C-alpha positions as CSV (number, residue, x, y, z in Angstrom):
1,M,45.1,-3.1,-18.1
2,A,45.4,0.6,-18.1
3,V,42.1,1.0,-20.3
4,T,40.4,-1.3,-17.6
5,K,41.5,0.8,-14.8
6,S,40.5,4.1,-16.5
7,A,37.0,2.8,-17.4
8,V,36.4,1.6,-13.5
9,A,37.8,4.9,-12.7
10,S,35.2,6.7,-14.7
11,L,32.3,4.7,-13.7
12,K,33.5,5.4,-10.1
13,R,33.5,9.2,-10.8
14,E,30.0,8.8,-12.3
15,A,28.8,7.0,-9.4
16,E,30.1,9.5,-6.8
17,G,28.8,12.3,-9.0
18,A,25.1,10.5,-9.2
19,H,25.3,10.1,-5.2
20,A,26.3,13.7,-4.7
21,A,23.3,15.0,-6.8
22,H,21.0,12.8,-5.1
23,E,22.1,13.9,-1.8
24,G,22.0,17.6,-2.9
25,I,18.5,17.2,-4.0
26,L,17.3,15.5,-1.0
27,R,19.1,18.4,1.2
28,R,17.7,21.1,-0.7
29,Q,14.1,19.6,-0.4
30,S,14.4,19.4,3.4
31,A,15.5,22.9,3.5
32,R,12.8,24.3,1.3
33,E,9.8,22.3,1.5
34,S,6.8,22.3,4.4
35,A,7.2,20.2,7.4
36,A,4.1,18.5,6.3
37,R,5.8,16.6,3.7
38,T,5.1,12.8,4.2
39,Y,6.2,10.2,1.9
40,A,9.7,12.0,1.3
41,R,10.7,11.5,4.9
42,A,10.2,7.6,4.8
43,L,11.3,7.3,1.3
44,P,14.6,9.3,0.8
45,I,14.8,8.6,-2.9
46,V,15.0,10.8,-6.0
47,P,13.1,9.3,-8.8
48,V,14.4,10.2,-12.3
49,R,13.0,7.3,-14.6
50,A,10.1,4.8,-14.2
51,R,8.5,2.2,-16.3
52,G,5.8,-0.2,-15.2
53,L,6.7,-1.4,-11.6
54,T,10.2,-0.1,-11.6
55,I,11.6,3.3,-10.6
56,E,15.2,4.4,-10.9
57,G,16.7,6.9,-8.5
58,A,19.1,9.7,-9.2
59,D,21.7,7.6,-7.5
60,G,21.4,4.8,-10.0
61,R,19.4,2.5,-7.5
62,R,16.5,0.5,-8.8
63,Y,13.1,-0.1,-6.9
64,L,10.0,-2.3,-7.2
65,D,7.1,0.4,-6.5
66,C,4.4,-1.0,-4.5
67,L,3.2,2.5,-3.6
68,S,2.2,3.5,-7.2
69,G,1.2,6.9,-6.3
70,A,-0.9,5.8,-3.4
71,G,-2.8,3.5,-5.8
72,T,-2.9,6.2,-8.7
73,L,-1.0,4.1,-11.2
74,A,-3.3,1.3,-12.2
75,L,-1.1,0.6,-15.3
76,G,2.2,1.4,-13.5
77,H,4.6,4.2,-14.6
78,N,4.6,5.5,-18.1
79,H,2.4,2.7,-19.6
80,P,2.6,3.0,-23.4
81,V,-1.2,3.4,-23.9
82,V,-1.2,6.3,-21.4
83,L,2.0,8.2,-23.1
84,E,0.4,7.8,-26.8
85,A,-3.0,9.2,-25.6
86,I,-1.0,12.1,-24.0
87,R,1.2,12.6,-27.1
88,K,-2.1,12.5,-29.3
89,V,-3.7,15.2,-27.5
90,L,-0.5,17.2,-27.4
91,D,0.1,16.9,-31.2
92,S,-3.3,17.5,-32.0
93,G,-3.3,21.2,-31.2
94,A,-6.3,20.9,-28.9
95,P,-6.6,23.3,-26.0
96,L,-5.2,21.7,-22.8
97,H,-7.5,24.1,-20.5
98,V,-11.0,24.6,-21.2
99,L,-12.9,24.7,-17.8
100,D,-15.9,22.8,-18.2
101,L,-16.7,23.3,-21.9
102,A,-17.4,20.2,-24.0
103,T,-14.6,18.7,-26.0
104,P,-14.1,15.5,-27.9
105,V,-11.6,14.3,-25.2
106,K,-14.0,14.8,-22.4
107,D,-16.7,13.1,-24.3
108,A,-14.7,10.1,-24.9
109,F,-13.7,9.9,-21.4
110,T,-17.2,10.3,-20.0
111,T,-18.5,7.5,-22.5
112,E,-15.8,5.2,-21.4
113,L,-16.3,6.0,-17.6
114,F,-20.2,5.2,-18.0
115,R,-19.2,2.1,-19.7
116,T,-17.6,0.8,-16.7
117,L,-20.2,1.9,-13.9
118,P,-22.1,-0.6,-11.9
119,A,-25.2,-1.8,-13.5
120,G,-28.2,0.3,-12.2
121,L,-26.2,3.4,-11.8
122,A,-24.8,4.0,-15.5
123,D,-28.4,4.2,-17.2
124,R,-29.3,7.1,-14.9
125,A,-26.0,8.8,-13.8
126,R,-24.9,12.4,-13.8
127,V,-21.2,13.3,-13.6
128,Q,-19.7,16.4,-12.0
129,F,-16.1,17.1,-12.8
130,C,-14.6,19.2,-10.0
131,G,-11.2,20.1,-8.7
132,P,-8.4,17.5,-9.7
133,A,-8.0,15.7,-6.2
134,G,-10.1,13.1,-4.7
135,T,-10.7,15.3,-1.5
136,D,-12.5,18.0,-3.9
137,A,-14.8,15.1,-5.2
138,V,-15.5,14.3,-1.5
139,E,-16.4,18.0,-0.9
140,A,-18.6,18.1,-3.9
141,A,-20.6,14.9,-2.8
142,F,-21.1,16.4,0.7
143,K,-22.4,19.6,-1.0
144,L,-24.5,17.5,-3.4
145,V,-26.4,15.4,-0.9
146,R,-26.9,18.4,1.7
147,T,-28.3,20.5,-1.2
148,A,-30.6,17.6,-2.3
149,T,-31.9,16.4,1.0
150,G,-32.0,19.7,2.7
151,R,-30.1,18.2,5.7
152,S,-26.8,18.8,7.1
153,G,-25.4,15.9,9.2
154,L,-23.3,13.1,7.8
155,L,-22.6,9.4,8.8
156,A,-19.0,8.2,8.5
157,F,-17.1,5.4,9.8
158,T,-14.1,5.1,12.3
159,G,-10.8,4.5,10.7
160,A,-11.9,6.2,7.4
161,Y,-9.7,8.6,5.2
162,H,-11.6,10.8,2.7
163,G,-8.9,13.7,2.0
164,M,-7.2,16.7,3.6
165,T,-9.8,19.6,2.8
166,A,-11.9,20.7,5.8
167,G,-15.0,19.0,4.9
168,A,-13.4,15.7,4.1
169,L,-11.5,15.6,7.2
170,E,-14.8,16.1,9.0
171,A,-15.6,12.7,8.0
172,S,-12.0,10.9,8.4
173,G,-11.1,9.0,11.4
174,G,-9.8,11.3,14.2
175,A,-12.0,14.2,13.6
176,T,-14.5,15.7,16.0
177,D,-17.0,17.7,13.9
178,G,-20.3,17.7,15.4
179,R,-22.3,17.4,12.2
180,V,-20.6,14.0,11.6
181,A,-21.7,10.9,13.4
182,R,-19.3,8.0,13.7
183,L,-20.0,4.4,13.1
184,P,-18.2,1.3,13.9
185,Y,-16.4,-0.1,10.6
186,P,-16.5,-4.0,10.9
187,Q,-13.4,-5.9,11.0
188,D,-12.2,-9.3,12.2
189,Y,-8.6,-8.6,13.8
190,R,-9.5,-5.5,16.0
191,C,-13.3,-5.9,16.0
192,P,-14.8,-2.8,18.0
193,F,-17.1,-5.3,19.7
194,G,-14.4,-7.8,20.4
195,I,-16.2,-10.6,18.4
196,G,-15.4,-10.2,14.5
197,G,-16.9,-12.2,11.8
198,E,-20.3,-12.1,10.8
199,R,-21.6,-11.5,14.6
200,G,-19.5,-8.4,14.8
201,A,-20.6,-7.1,11.5
202,E,-24.1,-7.6,12.4
203,L,-23.7,-5.9,15.8
204,G,-22.3,-2.7,13.8
205,A,-25.4,-2.6,11.6
206,R,-27.6,-2.8,14.6
207,W,-25.9,0.0,15.9
208,T,-26.5,2.2,13.0
209,E,-30.1,1.3,12.9
210,S,-30.5,2.1,16.6
211,L,-28.6,5.6,16.1
212,L,-30.8,6.4,13.2
213,D,-34.1,5.2,14.6
214,D,-33.7,6.4,18.3
215,V,-35.2,10.2,18.5
216,K,-33.0,10.6,21.6
217,S,-29.8,9.4,20.1
218,G,-28.8,13.1,19.1
219,V,-28.2,12.1,15.6
220,P,-30.9,13.5,13.4
221,L,-31.6,12.0,9.8
222,P,-28.4,12.8,8.0
223,A,-27.8,14.2,4.4
224,G,-25.8,11.2,3.5
225,M,-23.6,8.2,4.6
226,I,-20.1,7.8,3.1
227,L,-17.9,4.8,3.3
228,E,-15.1,3.2,1.5
229,P,-15.5,-0.7,0.3
230,V,-11.9,-1.3,1.5
231,Q,-10.5,1.1,4.0
232,G,-7.3,2.0,2.6
233,E,-5.4,4.3,4.8
234,G,-7.3,2.8,7.8
235,G,-5.3,-0.5,7.3
236,V,-6.7,-2.3,4.4
237,I,-9.7,-3.5,5.9
238,P,-12.4,-4.8,3.5
239,A,-15.9,-4.4,4.3
240,P,-18.0,-7.7,4.6
241,D,-20.2,-7.8,1.5
242,A,-23.3,-8.7,3.6
243,W,-22.8,-5.6,5.8
244,L,-22.3,-3.5,2.7
245,R,-25.7,-4.8,1.6
246,R,-27.2,-4.1,5.0
247,M,-25.8,-0.3,4.8
248,R,-27.5,-0.1,1.5
249,A,-30.8,-1.3,2.8
250,I,-30.6,0.9,5.9
251,T,-30.0,4.0,3.9
252,A,-32.4,3.1,1.3
253,D,-35.3,2.5,3.7
254,R,-34.6,6.0,5.2
255,S,-34.0,7.9,1.9
256,I,-30.2,8.7,3.0
257,P,-28.0,9.0,0.0
258,L,-25.3,6.4,0.0
259,I,-21.7,7.9,-1.0
260,A,-19.2,5.2,-1.9
261,D,-15.7,6.4,-1.8
262,E,-13.9,4.6,-4.7
263,V,-10.9,7.0,-4.8
264,Q,-8.3,4.2,-4.0
265,T,-10.3,1.0,-4.6
266,G,-11.6,1.8,-7.9
267,V,-10.6,0.8,-11.4
268,G,-9.9,-2.9,-11.0
269,R,-7.8,-2.5,-7.8
270,T,-9.9,-4.9,-5.7
271,G,-10.5,-7.4,-8.2
272,R,-13.7,-5.8,-9.6
273,F,-13.8,-2.7,-11.6
274,W,-15.4,-1.0,-8.7
275,A,-15.3,-2.3,-5.3
276,V,-18.9,-2.1,-4.5
277,E,-19.6,-4.7,-7.2
278,H,-18.3,-7.5,-5.0
279,S,-21.4,-7.0,-2.8
280,G,-23.8,-6.0,-5.7
281,V,-24.5,-3.0,-3.9
282,V,-25.5,0.2,-6.0
283,P,-24.5,3.4,-4.3
284,D,-26.3,6.9,-4.9
285,V,-23.0,8.6,-5.3
286,M,-19.5,7.4,-6.3
287,V,-16.5,9.4,-5.6
288,L,-13.6,8.9,-8.0
289,S,-10.1,10.0,-8.5
290,K,-6.6,8.7,-8.6
291,A,-6.4,6.0,-11.3
292,I,-9.2,7.4,-13.3
293,G,-6.8,9.9,-14.5
294,G,-4.3,7.5,-15.8
295,S,-1.5,9.1,-13.4
296,L,-2.6,12.7,-13.9
297,P,-4.6,14.9,-11.8
298,L,-8.5,14.1,-12.1
299,A,-11.6,13.8,-9.8
300,V,-15.2,13.3,-10.6
301,V,-18.4,12.6,-8.6
302,V,-21.2,10.3,-10.2
303,Y,-24.5,10.2,-9.0
304,R,-28.1,9.4,-9.6
305,D,-29.8,11.7,-11.8
306,D,-32.7,12.5,-9.4
307,L,-29.9,14.1,-6.9
308,D,-29.0,16.4,-9.7
309,V,-30.7,19.5,-8.1
310,W,-27.7,22.2,-8.3
311,Q,-28.1,25.5,-9.9
312,P,-25.6,26.5,-12.4
313,G,-22.2,27.4,-10.8
314,A,-23.3,25.7,-7.5
315,H,-19.9,23.6,-7.5
316,A,-17.1,24.6,-9.8
317,G,-13.3,24.5,-10.1
318,T,-10.9,26.2,-12.6
319,F,-8.9,23.0,-13.3
320,R,-12.1,20.7,-13.8
321,G,-11.2,20.3,-17.6
322,N,-7.9,18.8,-17.7
323,Q,-7.6,17.5,-21.2
324,L,-4.6,15.5,-20.6
325,A,-5.7,13.7,-17.6
326,M,-9.0,12.9,-19.4
327,A,-7.2,11.3,-22.4
328,A,-4.9,9.5,-20.0
329,G,-7.8,8.3,-18.0
330,T,-9.7,7.1,-21.1
331,A,-6.7,5.0,-22.2
332,T,-6.4,3.6,-18.6
333,L,-10.0,2.6,-18.3
334,A,-10.3,1.1,-21.6
335,Y,-7.1,-1.0,-20.9
336,V,-8.1,-2.3,-17.6
337,R,-11.7,-3.2,-19.0
338,E,-10.4,-4.6,-22.5
339,H,-7.5,-6.7,-20.9
340,R,-9.7,-7.9,-17.8
341,L,-7.2,-6.5,-15.3
342,A,-9.7,-6.5,-12.6
343,E,-9.9,-10.3,-12.9
344,R,-6.2,-10.6,-13.0
345,A,-5.9,-8.5,-9.8
346,Q,-8.2,-10.9,-8.2
347,T,-6.4,-14.0,-9.0
348,L,-3.0,-12.9,-8.4
349,G,-4.0,-10.9,-5.3
350,A,-5.6,-14.0,-3.8
351,R,-2.3,-15.9,-4.4
352,M,-0.1,-13.2,-2.9
353,L,-2.3,-13.2,0.2
354,D,-2.1,-16.8,0.6
355,Q,1.8,-16.6,0.4
356,L,2.0,-13.8,2.6
357,R,-0.2,-15.5,5.3
358,S,2.7,-17.8,5.8
359,L,4.5,-15.1,7.5
360,A,2.0,-15.0,10.2
361,T,2.7,-18.3,11.1
362,E,6.4,-18.2,10.9
363,F,6.9,-14.8,12.7
364,P,4.8,-13.7,15.9
365,C,5.3,-9.9,14.9
366,V,2.9,-10.3,12.0
367,G,-0.5,-10.0,13.4
368,E,-2.6,-10.3,10.3
369,V,-2.3,-10.4,6.4
370,R,-5.6,-9.1,4.9
371,G,-6.8,-7.3,1.6
372,R,-8.7,-7.7,-1.5
373,G,-7.2,-8.1,-5.1
374,L,-4.3,-5.9,-5.4
375,M,-4.7,-3.9,-2.2
376,I,-2.9,-5.9,0.5
377,G,-1.9,-5.1,4.2
378,V,0.4,-6.7,6.7
379,E,-0.3,-5.6,10.2
380,L,2.9,-5.6,12.6
381,V,2.1,-6.4,16.4
382,R,4.3,-6.8,19.3
383,A,5.2,-10.4,20.2
384,E,5.1,-11.7,23.6
385,E,8.7,-11.3,24.2
386,D,8.8,-7.5,23.4
387,R,8.0,-6.5,27.0
388,E,11.0,-4.3,27.1
389,A,9.6,-2.0,24.4
390,V,6.3,-1.4,26.7
391,S,6.9,1.4,29.4
392,P,5.7,0.3,32.9
393,G,2.1,1.1,33.6
394,S,1.3,1.7,29.9
395,G,-1.4,-1.0,29.7
396,D,-0.6,-2.0,26.3
397,F,-0.1,-5.7,27.5
398,A,-3.2,-5.7,29.4
399,S,-4.9,-6.5,26.2
400,L,-2.6,-9.1,25.2
401,D,-4.6,-12.4,24.9
402,T,-1.6,-14.9,25.9
403,A,-3.8,-17.8,24.6
404,G,-3.7,-16.3,21.3
405,A,-7.3,-15.6,20.9
406,G,-7.2,-11.9,20.5
407,P,-4.8,-9.2,18.8
408,R,-1.7,-8.1,20.1
409,P,-0.9,-4.5,20.6
410,A,0.0,-2.8,17.2
411,A,3.7,-2.0,16.6
412,P,4.4,1.1,14.5
413,E,7.7,1.1,15.3
414,L,8.2,-2.6,13.8
415,A,6.2,-1.4,10.6
416,A,8.5,1.5,10.0
417,A,11.4,-0.7,10.3
418,V,10.0,-3.3,7.9
419,Q,9.3,-0.4,5.5
420,R,13.1,0.7,6.0
421,E,14.4,-2.9,5.6
422,C,12.2,-3.3,2.2
423,L,13.4,0.1,0.8
424,R,17.1,-1.3,1.6
425,R,16.3,-4.5,-0.7
426,G,14.5,-2.1,-3.4
427,L,10.9,-2.4,-2.5
428,I,8.9,0.7,-1.9
429,V,5.9,0.2,0.3
430,E,3.5,2.3,2.3
431,L,2.3,2.2,5.8
432,G,-1.2,2.7,7.0
433,G,-3.7,1.5,9.7
434,R,-5.0,3.0,13.0
435,H,-1.4,3.2,14.5
436,A,0.7,3.3,11.3
437,S,1.3,-0.5,11.8
438,V,0.2,-1.8,8.6
439,V,2.5,-2.4,5.6
440,R,0.6,-1.8,2.6
441,L,1.2,-3.0,-1.1
442,L,-0.6,-1.3,-3.8
443,P,1.3,-2.8,-7.0
444,P,0.1,-1.7,-10.4
445,L,-2.4,-4.1,-12.2
446,T,0.0,-4.9,-14.7
447,I,2.5,-6.5,-12.3
448,S,3.9,-9.9,-13.7
449,D,4.0,-13.3,-11.9
450,E,7.7,-13.0,-11.7
451,Q,7.6,-9.4,-10.3
452,A,5.0,-10.6,-7.7
453,T,7.5,-13.1,-6.5
454,A,10.2,-10.7,-6.1
455,V,8.0,-8.4,-4.2
456,L,7.0,-11.2,-1.8
457,D,10.7,-12.4,-1.4
458,R,11.9,-9.0,-0.5
459,L,8.9,-8.3,2.0
460,A,9.6,-11.7,3.6
461,D,13.1,-11.0,3.8
462,A,12.5,-7.6,5.4
463,V,10.1,-9.1,7.9
464,E,12.6,-11.7,8.9
465,A,15.4,-9.0,9.1
466,V,13.3,-7.0,11.5
467,A,12.1,-10.1,13.5
468,R,15.6,-11.5,13.9
469,G,16.7,-8.1,15.2
470,R,13.9,-7.8,17.6
471,A,14.4,-11.2,19.1
472,E,18.1,-10.7,19.5
473,R,17.5,-7.3,21.2
474,S,14.8,-9.3,23.4
475,R,17.3,-11.8,24.4
476,G,19.9,-9.2,25.3
477,F,17.4,-7.6,27.5
478,Q,16.5,-10.6,29.3
479,R,20.3,-11.4,30.0
480,S,20.8,-7.9,31.5
481,E,17.6,-8.3,33.7
482,R,18.9,-11.6,34.9
483,A,22.3,-10.2,35.4
484,G,20.9,-7.2,37.4
């Protein structure tokens, strides 16, 4: 008995020590780091170990990670083939920093990357290694098309997200730069024309044509059009394949380079190796980052060879020769291709979407479940009984279609509550969407069926807890109104 008590006491002290270390690190982060930090605010965890889908925190808690570095970890945390590729470079004595010099590691990466590119682009492509983040690649793409066309304007879409540098922000939702013309991005649930479906997408395409062909529109012929095949930060909104083909035809007919931002959608995430392949579209430029580095910083621009009009040094970057990232990226690209993980994402993602859509029928606070492959979003909305959450005169319920034909107002507070409840249950999810009302799932492509079931169970449990709490507060509000 004494030994047992001693062991219990020792475990208790270890747990208390781990918790204290966890809290201390979080306090120091809050005191030292910028107010601009984001994920750390909603996810107060201190990761110390990780493998695959699982993260272990400094406090000993374990989590299923469906954030995956915002989609960076195609193979999950510390996949053996990635670690082996990194160790091989480290053990070889090869230089780790070489600017843009040719190396065997870079040659292997470029060869594997070209092997995966959409047919019609790979055989006439050039690749530009740039700074290590996706936003650097976006900047390079803008500079490329402006140089090649001699024009300065750009076409971008509402709800877009292309990065945090000045040029990338110009083309992202919420910006007001005069050189960027905003176009409607098609979606069913919150269609900008109030129609949705094929008709809504068609109206968006006609709007684009009118803007470009009307000499009085105020939009001169632009240097390029940039779009995401699936808007990620914008709320997990897949572009209709027919609409993407229309955008390709519209731009090709007018000699406007089409830039596909595949930073988050690429490397099998949506069920094809590159998301544009769902529609058969071959863009003129592709912007790639995140998963192509196998968890390490790497970004490139791939484009048609006739656009390669840059002078030497026209676009550079000190860290464009990251050898470890190229080795990890080569291993990741090859593993996804050889193990058909894109097809796996298509099959498993469709199954997860079907199961999640049952939440929309069970809980009024779930407005829509949508996605493509293993890029999934659940939009939270205000149920009709949530009137106490709306300030008088706010107009939020003016748009509420009580017949159920239209979308209900977005509920970012419910999405944040679901994210917190998920974390309590050991599940890490991200938020996105126009009003931060979409709970996003970006699991690694290596997620097993059993893990997928655990993710769905924890998410459903979190949604139920939030919906139940909301309903109880609403009933209490109604009772107090009657009593008053």
